[in-house]
Biotite code that builds the C-alpha atoms (Angstrom):
import biotite.structure as struc

atoms = struc.array([
    struc.Atom([7.049, -0.130, -24.963], chain_id="A", res_id=1, res_name="MET", atom_name="CA", element="C"),
    struc.Atom([10.117, -2.339, -23.819], chain_id="A", res_id=2, res_name="GLU", atom_name="CA", element="C"),
    struc.Atom([13.684, -2.764, -25.257], chain_id="A", res_id=3, res_name="ARG", atom_name="CA", element="C"),
    struc.Atom([13.243, -5.856, -28.062], chain_id="A", res_id=4, res_name="LEU", atom_name="CA", element="C"),
    struc.Atom([16.162, -7.379, -26.045], chain_id="A", res_id=5, res_name="GLN", atom_name="CA", element="C"),
    struc.Atom([14.413, -6.961, -22.657], chain_id="A", res_id=6, res_name="LYS", atom_name="CA", element="C"),
    struc.Atom([11.382, -8.869, -24.219], chain_id="A", res_id=7, res_name="VAL", atom_name="CA", element="C"),
    struc.Atom([13.269, -11.895, -25.536], chain_id="A", res_id=8, res_name="LEU", atom_name="CA", element="C"),
    struc.Atom([14.920, -12.319, -22.215], chain_id="A", res_id=9, res_name="ALA", atom_name="CA", element="C"),
    struc.Atom([11.605, -11.939, -20.478], chain_id="A", res_id=10, res_name="HIS", atom_name="CA", element="C"),
    struc.Atom([9.639, -14.384, -22.971], chain_id="A", res_id=11, res_name="ALA", atom_name="CA", element="C"),
    struc.Atom([12.890, -17.266, -21.947], chain_id="A", res_id=12, res_name="GLY", atom_name="CA", element="C"),
    struc.Atom([14.241, -16.962, -25.462], chain_id="A", res_id=13, res_name="ILE", atom_name="CA", element="C"),
    struc.Atom([17.754, -16.201, -24.136], chain_id="A", res_id=14, res_name="ALA", atom_name="CA", element="C"),
    struc.Atom([19.562, -13.916, -21.660], chain_id="A", res_id=15, res_name="SER", atom_name="CA", element="C"),
    struc.Atom([19.823, -10.251, -22.151], chain_id="A", res_id=16, res_name="ARG", atom_name="CA", element="C"),
    struc.Atom([23.415, -10.389, -24.023], chain_id="A", res_id=17, res_name="ARG", atom_name="CA", element="C"),
    struc.Atom([22.116, -13.619, -25.995], chain_id="A", res_id=18, res_name="LYS", atom_name="CA", element="C"),
    struc.Atom([19.343, -11.803, -27.017], chain_id="A", res_id=19, res_name="ALA", atom_name="CA", element="C"),
    struc.Atom([21.177, -8.878, -28.377], chain_id="A", res_id=20, res_name="GLU", atom_name="CA", element="C"),
    struc.Atom([23.591, -11.395, -30.463], chain_id="A", res_id=21, res_name="GLU", atom_name="CA", element="C"),
    struc.Atom([20.534, -12.815, -32.043], chain_id="A", res_id=22, res_name="LEU", atom_name="CA", element="C"),
    struc.Atom([19.077, -9.439, -32.968], chain_id="A", res_id=23, res_name="ILE", atom_name="CA", element="C"),
    struc.Atom([22.615, -8.485, -34.960], chain_id="A", res_id=24, res_name="LEU", atom_name="CA", element="C"),
    struc.Atom([22.401, -11.980, -36.338], chain_id="A", res_id=25, res_name="ALA", atom_name="CA", element="C"),
    struc.Atom([19.072, -10.685, -37.938], chain_id="A", res_id=26, res_name="GLY", atom_name="CA", element="C"),
    struc.Atom([17.395, -13.836, -36.638], chain_id="A", res_id=27, res_name="ARG", atom_name="CA", element="C"),
    struc.Atom([14.507, -11.438, -35.019], chain_id="A", res_id=28, res_name="VAL", atom_name="CA", element="C"),
    struc.Atom([11.828, -9.885, -36.584], chain_id="A", res_id=29, res_name="SER", atom_name="CA", element="C"),
    struc.Atom([8.873, -7.685, -35.639], chain_id="A", res_id=30, res_name="VAL", atom_name="CA", element="C"),
    struc.Atom([5.484, -7.180, -37.619], chain_id="A", res_id=31, res_name="ASP", atom_name="CA", element="C"),
    struc.Atom([7.741, -9.096, -40.842], chain_id="A", res_id=32, res_name="GLY", atom_name="CA", element="C"),
    struc.Atom([10.275, -6.821, -40.590], chain_id="A", res_id=33, res_name="GLN", atom_name="CA", element="C"),
    struc.Atom([13.937, -7.898, -39.649], chain_id="A", res_id=34, res_name="ILE", atom_name="CA", element="C"),
    struc.Atom([15.570, -5.975, -36.808], chain_id="A", res_id=35, res_name="VAL", atom_name="CA", element="C"),
    struc.Atom([19.617, -5.878, -36.324], chain_id="A", res_id=36, res_name="THR", atom_name="CA", element="C"),
    struc.Atom([19.486, -2.687, -34.534], chain_id="A", res_id=37, res_name="THR", atom_name="CA", element="C"),
    struc.Atom([19.899, -2.719, -31.070], chain_id="A", res_id=38, res_name="LEU", atom_name="CA", element="C"),
    struc.Atom([17.288, -0.510, -28.731], chain_id="A", res_id=39, res_name="GLY", atom_name="CA", element="C"),
    struc.Atom([14.599, -0.741, -30.865], chain_id="A", res_id=40, res_name="VAL", atom_name="CA", element="C"),
    struc.Atom([11.137, -0.567, -28.703], chain_id="A", res_id=41, res_name="ARG", atom_name="CA", element="C"),
    struc.Atom([8.049, -2.774, -28.704], chain_id="A", res_id=42, res_name="VAL", atom_name="CA", element="C"),
    struc.Atom([4.844, -3.972, -27.478], chain_id="A", res_id=43, res_name="ASP", atom_name="CA", element="C"),
    struc.Atom([4.916, -7.963, -27.077], chain_id="A", res_id=44, res_name="PRO", atom_name="CA", element="C"),
    struc.Atom([0.898, -7.235, -26.486], chain_id="A", res_id=45, res_name="ARG", atom_name="CA", element="C"),
    struc.Atom([0.413, -5.786, -30.092], chain_id="A", res_id=46, res_name="HIS", atom_name="CA", element="C"),
    struc.Atom([3.150, -6.453, -32.200], chain_id="A", res_id=47, res_name="GLN", atom_name="CA", element="C"),
    struc.Atom([3.965, -10.217, -33.600], chain_id="A", res_id=48, res_name="ARG", atom_name="CA", element="C"),
    struc.Atom([7.873, -11.106, -32.723], chain_id="A", res_id=49, res_name="ILE", atom_name="CA", element="C"),
    struc.Atom([9.335, -13.912, -34.205], chain_id="A", res_id=50, res_name="LEU", atom_name="CA", element="C"),
    struc.Atom([12.874, -15.512, -33.559], chain_id="A", res_id=51, res_name="VAL", atom_name="CA", element="C"),
    struc.Atom([13.857, -17.857, -36.388], chain_id="A", res_id=52, res_name="ASP", atom_name="CA", element="C"),
    struc.Atom([10.480, -17.686, -37.802], chain_id="A", res_id=53, res_name="GLY", atom_name="CA", element="C"),
    struc.Atom([8.814, -19.164, -34.499], chain_id="A", res_id=54, res_name="ILE", atom_name="CA", element="C"),
    struc.Atom([6.541, -16.678, -32.481], chain_id="A", res_id=55, res_name="PRO", atom_name="CA", element="C"),
    struc.Atom([7.287, -15.658, -29.083], chain_id="A", res_id=56, res_name="ILE", atom_name="CA", element="C"),
    struc.Atom([4.879, -15.761, -26.231], chain_id="A", res_id=57, res_name="GLU", atom_name="CA", element="C"),
    struc.Atom([4.676, -12.293, -24.001], chain_id="A", res_id=58, res_name="ALA", atom_name="CA", element="C"),
    struc.Atom([5.582, -13.083, -20.492], chain_id="A", res_id=59, res_name="GLU", atom_name="CA", element="C"),
    struc.Atom([2.775, -12.318, -18.228], chain_id="A", res_id=60, res_name="ARG", atom_name="CA", element="C"),
    struc.Atom([3.377, -9.068, -16.383], chain_id="A", res_id=61, res_name="LYS", atom_name="CA", element="C"),
    struc.Atom([3.507, -10.188, -12.381], chain_id="A", res_id=62, res_name="VAL", atom_name="CA", element="C"),
    struc.Atom([4.315, -8.673, -9.128], chain_id="A", res_id=63, res_name="THR", atom_name="CA", element="C"),
    struc.Atom([5.594, -10.603, -5.945], chain_id="A", res_id=64, res_name="TYR", atom_name="CA", element="C"),
    struc.Atom([6.064, -9.174, -2.461], chain_id="A", res_id=65, res_name="LEU", atom_name="CA", element="C"),
    struc.Atom([9.026, -10.322, -0.647], chain_id="A", res_id=66, res_name="LEU", atom_name="CA", element="C"),
    struc.Atom([10.063, -10.184, 3.247], chain_id="A", res_id=67, res_name="ASN", atom_name="CA", element="C"),
    struc.Atom([13.530, -9.952, 2.722], chain_id="A", res_id=68, res_name="LYS", atom_name="CA", element="C"),
    struc.Atom([15.710, -11.254, 5.474], chain_id="A", res_id=69, res_name="PRO", atom_name="CA", element="C"),
    struc.Atom([19.360, -9.407, 6.587], chain_id="A", res_id=70, res_name="PRO", atom_name="CA", element="C"),
    struc.Atom([22.003, -10.537, 4.715], chain_id="A", res_id=71, res_name="GLY", atom_name="CA", element="C"),
    struc.Atom([20.564, -10.779, 1.239], chain_id="A", res_id=72, res_name="THR", atom_name="CA", element="C"),
    struc.Atom([21.820, -8.881, -1.581], chain_id="A", res_id=73, res_name="LEU", atom_name="CA", element="C"),
    struc.Atom([18.487, -6.937, -3.933], chain_id="A", res_id=74, res_name="SER", atom_name="CA", element="C"),
    struc.Atom([20.224, -8.298, -6.585], chain_id="A", res_id=75, res_name="THR", atom_name="CA", element="C"),
    struc.Atom([19.181, -11.562, -9.033], chain_id="A", res_id=76, res_name="VAL", atom_name="CA", element="C"),
    struc.Atom([22.987, -12.235, -9.710], chain_id="A", res_id=77, res_name="HIS", atom_name="CA", element="C"),
    struc.Atom([26.175, -11.810, -7.172], chain_id="A", res_id=78, res_name="ASP", atom_name="CA", element="C"),
    struc.Atom([29.418, -12.742, -9.106], chain_id="A", res_id=79, res_name="PRO", atom_name="CA", element="C"),
    struc.Atom([30.874, -13.596, -5.561], chain_id="A", res_id=80, res_name="HIS", atom_name="CA", element="C"),
    struc.Atom([28.300, -16.136, -4.886], chain_id="A", res_id=81, res_name="GLY", atom_name="CA", element="C"),
    struc.Atom([26.310, -14.353, -2.138], chain_id="A", res_id=82, res_name="ARG", atom_name="CA", element="C"),
    struc.Atom([22.830, -15.053, -1.400], chain_id="A", res_id=83, res_name="PRO", atom_name="CA", element="C"),
    struc.Atom([20.432, -13.016, -3.452], chain_id="A", res_id=84, res_name="THR", atom_name="CA", element="C"),
    struc.Atom([16.461, -12.319, -3.487], chain_id="A", res_id=85, res_name="VAL", atom_name="CA", element="C"),
    struc.Atom([16.289, -14.522, -6.351], chain_id="A", res_id=86, res_name="ARG", atom_name="CA", element="C"),
    struc.Atom([17.492, -17.647, -4.433], chain_id="A", res_id=87, res_name="ASP", atom_name="CA", element="C"),
    struc.Atom([14.241, -17.085, -1.911], chain_id="A", res_id=88, res_name="LEU", atom_name="CA", element="C"),
    struc.Atom([12.338, -17.255, -5.167], chain_id="A", res_id=89, res_name="LEU", atom_name="CA", element="C"),
    struc.Atom([12.947, -20.810, -6.465], chain_id="A", res_id=90, res_name="ARG", atom_name="CA", element="C"),
    struc.Atom([9.302, -21.325, -7.374], chain_id="A", res_id=91, res_name="ASP", atom_name="CA", element="C"),
    struc.Atom([8.744, -18.221, -9.501], chain_id="A", res_id=92, res_name="VAL", atom_name="CA", element="C"),
    struc.Atom([9.377, -19.548, -13.084], chain_id="A", res_id=93, res_name="PRO", atom_name="CA", element="C"),
    struc.Atom([8.912, -15.508, -14.569], chain_id="A", res_id=94, res_name="GLU", atom_name="CA", element="C"),
    struc.Atom([12.231, -13.403, -14.583], chain_id="A", res_id=95, res_name="ARG", atom_name="CA", element="C"),
    struc.Atom([11.711, -10.742, -12.202], chain_id="A", res_id=96, res_name="VAL", atom_name="CA", element="C"),
    struc.Atom([13.860, -8.082, -10.508], chain_id="A", res_id=97, res_name="TYR", atom_name="CA", element="C"),
    struc.Atom([13.633, -5.855, -7.769], chain_id="A", res_id=98, res_name="PRO", atom_name="CA", element="C"),
    struc.Atom([11.996, -2.469, -7.326], chain_id="A", res_id=99, res_name="VAL", atom_name="CA", element="C"),
    struc.Atom([14.699, -0.388, -6.183], chain_id="A", res_id=100, res_name="GLY", atom_name="CA", element="C"),
    struc.Atom([16.872, -2.061, -3.654], chain_id="A", res_id=101, res_name="ARG", atom_name="CA", element="C"),
    struc.Atom([17.381, -2.668, 0.194], chain_id="A", res_id=102, res_name="LEU", atom_name="CA", element="C"),
    struc.Atom([21.111, -2.550, 1.336], chain_id="A", res_id=103, res_name="ASP", atom_name="CA", element="C"),
    struc.Atom([22.318, -6.137, 2.558], chain_id="A", res_id=104, res_name="ALA", atom_name="CA", element="C"),
    struc.Atom([21.530, -5.567, 6.212], chain_id="A", res_id=105, res_name="ASP", atom_name="CA", element="C"),
    struc.Atom([18.284, -4.182, 5.253], chain_id="A", res_id=106, res_name="THR", atom_name="CA", element="C"),
    struc.Atom([15.106, -6.237, 5.908], chain_id="A", res_id=107, res_name="SER", atom_name="CA", element="C"),
    struc.Atom([11.528, -6.019, 5.321], chain_id="A", res_id=108, res_name="GLY", atom_name="CA", element="C"),
    struc.Atom([9.299, -5.035, 2.257], chain_id="A", res_id=109, res_name="VAL", atom_name="CA", element="C"),
    struc.Atom([11.041, -5.891, -1.400], chain_id="A", res_id=110, res_name="LEU", atom_name="CA", element="C"),
    struc.Atom([9.060, -6.071, -4.452], chain_id="A", res_id=111, res_name="LEU", atom_name="CA", element="C"),
    struc.Atom([9.980, -7.656, -7.393], chain_id="A", res_id=112, res_name="LEU", atom_name="CA", element="C"),
    struc.Atom([8.413, -7.586, -10.953], chain_id="A", res_id=113, res_name="THR", atom_name="CA", element="C"),
    struc.Atom([8.779, -7.863, -14.669], chain_id="A", res_id=114, res_name="ASN", atom_name="CA", element="C"),
    struc.Atom([6.958, -4.764, -15.442], chain_id="A", res_id=115, res_name="ASP", atom_name="CA", element="C"),
    struc.Atom([9.558, -2.307, -16.461], chain_id="A", res_id=116, res_name="GLY", atom_name="CA", element="C"),
    struc.Atom([7.352, 0.508, -16.482], chain_id="A", res_id=117, res_name="GLU", atom_name="CA", element="C"),
    struc.Atom([5.577, -0.202, -13.050], chain_id="A", res_id=118, res_name="LEU", atom_name="CA", element="C"),
    struc.Atom([8.951, -0.326, -11.677], chain_id="A", res_id=119, res_name="SER", atom_name="CA", element="C"),
    struc.Atom([10.086, 2.705, -13.010], chain_id="A", res_id=120, res_name="TYR", atom_name="CA", element="C"),
    struc.Atom([7.111, 4.713, -11.645], chain_id="A", res_id=121, res_name="ARG", atom_name="CA", element="C"),
    struc.Atom([7.408, 2.921, -8.026], chain_id="A", res_id=122, res_name="LEU", atom_name="CA", element="C"),
    struc.Atom([10.977, 4.228, -8.098], chain_id="A", res_id=123, res_name="THR", atom_name="CA", element="C"),
    struc.Atom([10.878, 7.828, -9.397], chain_id="A", res_id=124, res_name="HIS", atom_name="CA", element="C"),
    struc.Atom([10.680, 10.368, -7.041], chain_id="A", res_id=125, res_name="PRO", atom_name="CA", element="C"),
    struc.Atom([8.218, 12.508, -9.474], chain_id="A", res_id=126, res_name="ARG", atom_name="CA", element="C"),
    struc.Atom([5.630, 9.651, -8.351], chain_id="A", res_id=127, res_name="PHE", atom_name="CA", element="C"),
    struc.Atom([5.809, 10.213, -4.684], chain_id="A", res_id=128, res_name="GLY", atom_name="CA", element="C"),
    struc.Atom([5.402, 6.575, -3.688], chain_id="A", res_id=129, res_name="VAL", atom_name="CA", element="C"),
    struc.Atom([6.003, 6.455, 0.017], chain_id="A", res_id=130, res_name="GLU", atom_name="CA", element="C"),
    struc.Atom([8.418, 4.014, 1.819], chain_id="A", res_id=131, res_name="LYS", atom_name="CA", element="C"),
    struc.Atom([7.998, 3.515, 5.436], chain_id="A", res_id=132, res_name="VAL", atom_name="CA", element="C"),
    struc.Atom([10.919, 2.367, 7.424], chain_id="A", res_id=133, res_name="TYR", atom_name="CA", element="C"),
    struc.Atom([11.455, 1.511, 10.834], chain_id="A", res_id=134, res_name="ARG", atom_name="CA", element="C"),
    struc.Atom([14.771, 2.286, 12.198], chain_id="A", res_id=135, res_name="ALA", atom_name="CA", element="C"),
    struc.Atom([16.611, 1.724, 15.696], chain_id="A", res_id=136, res_name="LEU", atom_name="CA", element="C"),
    struc.Atom([19.112, 4.313, 16.229], chain_id="A", res_id=137, res_name="VAL", atom_name="CA", element="C"),
    struc.Atom([21.936, 4.712, 18.425], chain_id="A", res_id=138, res_name="GLN", atom_name="CA", element="C"),
    struc.Atom([21.121, 7.308, 21.304], chain_id="A", res_id=139, res_name="GLY", atom_name="CA", element="C"),
    struc.Atom([18.254, 9.242, 22.625], chain_id="A", res_id=140, res_name="ARG", atom_name="CA", element="C"),
    struc.Atom([17.123, 11.057, 19.592], chain_id="A", res_id=141, res_name="ILE", atom_name="CA", element="C"),
    struc.Atom([15.978, 14.572, 20.243], chain_id="A", res_id=142, res_name="THR", atom_name="CA", element="C"),
    struc.Atom([12.883, 16.513, 18.815], chain_id="A", res_id=143, res_name="ASP", atom_name="CA", element="C"),
    struc.Atom([15.867, 18.812, 17.105], chain_id="A", res_id=144, res_name="GLY", atom_name="CA", element="C"),
    struc.Atom([17.124, 15.539, 15.066], chain_id="A", res_id=145, res_name="ALA", atom_name="CA", element="C"),
    struc.Atom([13.438, 14.226, 14.207], chain_id="A", res_id=146, res_name="LEU", atom_name="CA", element="C"),
    struc.Atom([13.121, 17.876, 12.837], chain_id="A", res_id=147, res_name="ARG", atom_name="CA", element="C"),
    struc.Atom([16.293, 18.181, 10.692], chain_id="A", res_id=148, res_name="ARG", atom_name="CA", element="C"),
    struc.Atom([15.079, 14.612, 9.363], chain_id="A", res_id=149, res_name="LEU", atom_name="CA", element="C"),
    struc.Atom([11.915, 15.846, 8.593], chain_id="A", res_id=150, res_name="SER", atom_name="CA", element="C"),
    struc.Atom([12.828, 18.843, 7.049], chain_id="A", res_id=151, res_name="GLU", atom_name="CA", element="C"),
    struc.Atom([15.506, 17.118, 4.855], chain_id="A", res_id=152, res_name="GLY", atom_name="CA", element="C"),
    struc.Atom([19.369, 16.467, 5.222], chain_id="A", res_id=153, res_name="VAL", atom_name="CA", element="C"),
    struc.Atom([22.588, 17.641, 3.503], chain_id="A", res_id=154, res_name="PRO", atom_name="CA", element="C"),
    struc.Atom([23.991, 14.686, 2.084], chain_id="A", res_id=155, res_name="LEU", atom_name="CA", element="C"),
    struc.Atom([27.056, 14.181, -0.156], chain_id="A", res_id=156, res_name="GLU", atom_name="CA", element="C"),
    struc.Atom([24.581, 13.592, -2.910], chain_id="A", res_id=157, res_name="ASP", atom_name="CA", element="C"),
    struc.Atom([22.655, 16.861, -2.258], chain_id="A", res_id=158, res_name="GLY", atom_name="CA", element="C"),
    struc.Atom([19.934, 17.678, 0.106], chain_id="A", res_id=159, res_name="MET", atom_name="CA", element="C"),
    struc.Atom([17.329, 14.750, 0.646], chain_id="A", res_id=160, res_name="THR", atom_name="CA", element="C"),
    struc.Atom([13.189, 15.943, 0.325], chain_id="A", res_id=161, res_name="ALA", atom_name="CA", element="C"),
    struc.Atom([11.395, 16.615, 3.074], chain_id="A", res_id=162, res_name="PRO", atom_name="CA", element="C"),
    struc.Atom([10.340, 13.105, 4.920], chain_id="A", res_id=163, res_name="ALA", atom_name="CA", element="C"),
    struc.Atom([7.993, 12.332, 7.801], chain_id="A", res_id=164, res_name="LYS", atom_name="CA", element="C"),
    struc.Atom([9.950, 11.293, 10.705], chain_id="A", res_id=165, res_name="ALA", atom_name="CA", element="C"),
    struc.Atom([7.756, 10.024, 13.784], chain_id="A", res_id=166, res_name="THR", atom_name="CA", element="C"),
    struc.Atom([9.184, 8.896, 17.349], chain_id="A", res_id=167, res_name="LEU", atom_name="CA", element="C"),
    struc.Atom([8.233, 5.620, 18.196], chain_id="A", res_id=168, res_name="VAL", atom_name="CA", element="C"),
    struc.Atom([10.038, 5.640, 21.703], chain_id="A", res_id=169, res_name="TRP", atom_name="CA", element="C"),
    struc.Atom([13.242, 6.664, 23.145], chain_id="A", res_id=170, res_name="ARG", atom_name="CA", element="C"),
    struc.Atom([15.821, 5.339, 25.363], chain_id="A", res_id=171, res_name="GLY", atom_name="CA", element="C"),
    struc.Atom([19.158, 6.722, 27.032], chain_id="A", res_id=172, res_name="ASP", atom_name="CA", element="C"),
    struc.Atom([20.966, 4.409, 24.808], chain_id="A", res_id=173, res_name="ARG", atom_name="CA", element="C"),
    struc.Atom([18.511, 3.808, 21.908], chain_id="A", res_id=174, res_name="ARG", atom_name="CA", element="C"),
    struc.Atom([15.624, 4.999, 20.128], chain_id="A", res_id=175, res_name="SER", atom_name="CA", element="C"),
    struc.Atom([13.193, 3.769, 17.726], chain_id="A", res_id=176, res_name="LEU", atom_name="CA", element="C"),
    struc.Atom([11.511, 6.061, 14.562], chain_id="A", res_id=177, res_name="LEU", atom_name="CA", element="C"),
    struc.Atom([9.870, 5.841, 11.678], chain_id="A", res_id=178, res_name="GLU", atom_name="CA", element="C"),
    struc.Atom([10.758, 7.583, 8.535], chain_id="A", res_id=179, res_name="LEU", atom_name="CA", element="C"),
    struc.Atom([8.449, 7.723, 5.521], chain_id="A", res_id=180, res_name="THR", atom_name="CA", element="C"),
    struc.Atom([10.189, 9.111, 2.025], chain_id="A", res_id=181, res_name="LEU", atom_name="CA", element="C"),
    struc.Atom([9.225, 9.392, -1.065], chain_id="A", res_id=182, res_name="THR", atom_name="CA", element="C"),
    struc.Atom([12.999, 9.075, -2.785], chain_id="A", res_id=183, res_name="GLU", atom_name="CA", element="C"),
    struc.Atom([15.217, 5.956, -2.523], chain_id="A", res_id=184, res_name="GLY", atom_name="CA", element="C"),
    struc.Atom([18.795, 7.216, -2.887], chain_id="A", res_id=185, res_name="ARG", atom_name="CA", element="C"),
    struc.Atom([21.258, 4.611, -1.999], chain_id="A", res_id=186, res_name="ASN", atom_name="CA", element="C"),
    struc.Atom([21.093, 3.697, 2.140], chain_id="A", res_id=187, res_name="ARG", atom_name="CA", element="C"),
    struc.Atom([19.426, 7.145, 2.155], chain_id="A", res_id=188, res_name="GLN", atom_name="CA", element="C"),
    struc.Atom([17.659, 6.268, 5.760], chain_id="A", res_id=189, res_name="VAL", atom_name="CA", element="C"),
    struc.Atom([21.069, 5.099, 7.174], chain_id="A", res_id=190, res_name="ARG", atom_name="CA", element="C"),
    struc.Atom([22.846, 8.025, 5.913], chain_id="A", res_id=191, res_name="ARG", atom_name="CA", element="C"),
    struc.Atom([20.354, 10.703, 7.271], chain_id="A", res_id=192, res_name="MET", atom_name="CA", element="C"),
    struc.Atom([20.321, 8.967, 10.392], chain_id="A", res_id=193, res_name="CYS", atom_name="CA", element="C"),
    struc.Atom([24.115, 9.235, 10.789], chain_id="A", res_id=194, res_name="GLU", atom_name="CA", element="C"),
    struc.Atom([24.011, 12.697, 9.536], chain_id="A", res_id=195, res_name="ALA", atom_name="CA", element="C"),
    struc.Atom([22.130, 13.851, 12.608], chain_id="A", res_id=196, res_name="VAL", atom_name="CA", element="C"),
    struc.Atom([24.097, 12.023, 15.053], chain_id="A", res_id=197, res_name="GLY", atom_name="CA", element="C"),
    struc.Atom([22.134, 8.671, 15.352], chain_id="A", res_id=198, res_name="HIS", atom_name="CA", element="C"),
    struc.Atom([23.612, 5.700, 13.382], chain_id="A", res_id=199, res_name="PRO", atom_name="CA", element="C"),
    struc.Atom([21.362, 3.089, 12.652], chain_id="A", res_id=200, res_name="VAL", atom_name="CA", element="C"),
    struc.Atom([21.445, 0.304, 14.458], chain_id="A", res_id=201, res_name="LEU", atom_name="CA", element="C"),
    struc.Atom([18.619, -2.361, 12.903], chain_id="A", res_id=202, res_name="GLU", atom_name="CA", element="C"),
    struc.Atom([16.426, -1.262, 9.564], chain_id="A", res_id=203, res_name="LEU", atom_name="CA", element="C"),
    struc.Atom([13.241, -2.174, 8.437], chain_id="A", res_id=204, res_name="THR", atom_name="CA", element="C"),
    struc.Atom([11.289, -1.316, 5.571], chain_id="A", res_id=205, res_name="ARG", atom_name="CA", element="C"),
    struc.Atom([7.581, -2.216, 6.880], chain_id="A", res_id=206, res_name="ILE", atom_name="CA", element="C"),
    struc.Atom([5.312, -0.792, 4.060], chain_id="A", res_id=207, res_name="ARG", atom_name="CA", element="C"),
    struc.Atom([6.038, 0.166, 0.361], chain_id="A", res_id=208, res_name="PHE", atom_name="CA", element="C"),
    struc.Atom([3.286, 2.200, -0.965], chain_id="A", res_id=209, res_name="ALA", atom_name="CA", element="C"),
    struc.Atom([0.179, 0.323, 0.162], chain_id="A", res_id=210, res_name="THR", atom_name="CA", element="C"),
    struc.Atom([2.152, -2.685, 0.781], chain_id="A", res_id=211, res_name="LEU", atom_name="CA", element="C"),
    struc.Atom([3.303, -4.392, 3.979], chain_id="A", res_id=212, res_name="THR", atom_name="CA", element="C"),
    struc.Atom([4.916, -8.069, 4.712], chain_id="A", res_id=213, res_name="ALA", atom_name="CA", element="C"),
    struc.Atom([2.201, -8.654, 7.293], chain_id="A", res_id=214, res_name="GLU", atom_name="CA", element="C"),
    struc.Atom([1.483, -12.540, 7.695], chain_id="A", res_id=215, res_name="GLY", atom_name="CA", element="C"),
    struc.Atom([4.902, -13.397, 5.909], chain_id="A", res_id=216, res_name="LEU", atom_name="CA", element="C"),
    struc.Atom([8.111, -14.519, 7.583], chain_id="A", res_id=217, res_name="ARG", atom_name="CA", element="C"),
    struc.Atom([11.125, -13.547, 6.734], chain_id="A", res_id=218, res_name="GLN", atom_name="CA", element="C"),
    struc.Atom([12.300, -15.130, 3.531], chain_id="A", res_id=219, res_name="GLY", atom_name="CA", element="C"),
    struc.Atom([9.040, -15.902, 2.548], chain_id="A", res_id=220, res_name="SER", atom_name="CA", element="C"),
    struc.Atom([7.123, -14.434, -0.608], chain_id="A", res_id=221, res_name="TYR", atom_name="CA", element="C"),
    struc.Atom([3.569, -13.912, -2.317], chain_id="A", res_id=222, res_name="ARG", atom_name="CA", element="C"),
    struc.Atom([2.181, -12.899, -5.383], chain_id="A", res_id=223, res_name="ARG", atom_name="CA", element="C"),
    struc.Atom([0.128, -9.900, -5.182], chain_id="A", res_id=224, res_name="LEU", atom_name="CA", element="C"),
    struc.Atom([-3.755, -10.532, -5.789], chain_id="A", res_id=225, res_name="ARG", atom_name="CA", element="C"),
    struc.Atom([-5.003, -8.859, -8.276], chain_id="A", res_id=226, res_name="PRO", atom_name="CA", element="C"),
    struc.Atom([-6.799, -6.150, -6.471], chain_id="A", res_id=227, res_name="SER", atom_name="CA", element="C"),
    struc.Atom([-3.151, -5.096, -4.813], chain_id="A", res_id=228, res_name="GLU", atom_name="CA", element="C"),
    struc.Atom([-1.764, -4.835, -8.535], chain_id="A", res_id=229, res_name="GLU", atom_name="CA", element="C"),
    struc.Atom([-4.690, -2.818, -9.653], chain_id="A", res_id=230, res_name="ARG", atom_name="CA", element="C"),
    struc.Atom([-4.286, -0.390, -6.691], chain_id="A", res_id=231, res_name="LYS", atom_name="CA", element="C"),
    struc.Atom([-0.588, -0.012, -6.989], chain_id="A", res_id=232, res_name="LEU", atom_name="CA", element="C"),
    struc.Atom([-0.866, 0.736, -11.062], chain_id="A", res_id=233, res_name="ARG", atom_name="CA", element="C"),
    struc.Atom([-3.639, 3.297, -10.394], chain_id="A", res_id=234, res_name="ARG", atom_name="CA", element="C"),
    struc.Atom([-1.300, 4.702, -7.772], chain_id="A", res_id=235, res_name="LEU", atom_name="CA", element="C"),
    struc.Atom([1.208, 5.282, -10.145], chain_id="A", res_id=236, res_name="VAL", atom_name="CA", element="C"),
    struc.Atom([-1.186, 6.300, -13.250], chain_id="A", res_id=237, res_name="GLY", atom_name="CA", element="C"),
    struc.Atom([-1.094, 2.950, -15.243], chain_id="A", res_id=238, res_name="LEU", atom_name="CA", element="C"),
])
């Protein structure tokens, strides 16, 4: 079930704000009843939704995998005109939105979908979906620092959940590690590494759930295969 204005936007009828205006103006009906209240939830697959007496076609649910390059915002619009991930999906007809976010300087696996329930479950810590990051950090990281990352790090917004921290290699000036998280706070990996004394120099997400960017160059994307979509949905109980 999704909010009516969101369903109208996904069907290409209007923007979310314009869809709200259509509802308030009494131009939208659901199963023969005029709806003039915002926030009503509907199921476009099983309910008949009309705008000005014309039925809408529910947009098919799709999910894309993007190998996000650094310097690109994980949003579909930026008021300052900075490059966004939507700019990279020029041939995608559906209105898709990022599943969670990667900060502008982080590259790697980013999913985009128009399935609101799938997006919610993939990002909510309750479902325990793994996200794996490869971080090049400053300094020679110690076993103690790796243990602290694994056990949880106190940040200004609370203690992080236990993670998996694996050393790839370490040198005198830099170290490379992989971090597996099941939560997704703002700039979490960067803040965790800084909290243990090893600021991040480069950061890439190499896996989201079961999906990697293997075979995709930076800035490229592909639609998930049906088998991948089924596996992803089963993972979160859909």
